[in-house]
N, C-alpha and C positions, 0 to 999 in steps of 0.2 A: 217573175219578171213582168213588167208592164208591156202591153202591146198597143199598137196604134195602126190605123189605116192611113197610108201615105197617099199622095196625089195620084199614084198609079193604080189606086183601088185595091192594093194588096195589103194584107195584114202582116205586120212585122213585129217581132219582139225587139225591145230596146235592149241590146246586148251590153253596150258599154258607152260611156261618155268621157271625153278627155278634153282638157284645155291644151291647145297647140297654138303657139304664137299669139296668145291673148284672145283666141277665138275658141268657142265651144263646138266640138264635133261629136256626133253620135254615130255609132255603128249599129245598124239594124240587120236582123236576120229574118228572112221570110219564114213564117210559121209553117207553111205547107212544103217548103223546099229549103232546107238549111244550107244548101250550096249557093243560094241566091242571097247575096248581101248588098247593102248599099250604105252610103255615108251621106249625112246631111249636116249642115252648119246651122247653129242656132243664132237667130237675130232677134232683137227686141224692138218692137214698134208700139208706141202708145202703151207702154208697160205690159205688153203681151209678147210672149215668146213664140216664135215660128221656126219650123224646120224648113230650110231652103237648100237647093242643090248647090254643089260646089261650082266655083267660077270657071275653072279650066283644068286641063290635064295636069298642069304643074301642081295645082292645089290638091287634086286627086292623088297624085303620086306621093306627095308629102304626107297626106293623111293615111294613105294605105301603108306606107313604110312605118309610120309611127305605131299604128295599131298592130301591124304584123310583128314588129319588134316586141311590143308589149305582150302579145299572146304567146309568142315563142319563148319568152324568158320566164 
């Protein structure tokens, strides 16, 4: 799996990526602590892709539910 250091300075594995409501979301798992996960949304600016935080709790809950269902099935 590919890893990346996010803006919090922590190295994460890119665990999974999914398209949800026409947006790309990625699930990251902390390399040092697999109980620490985070989600980021992919945006494109000037033909470059960036991982950004989610907008609000509603978006977070939608993404969490989607990945949870996928992992548990």
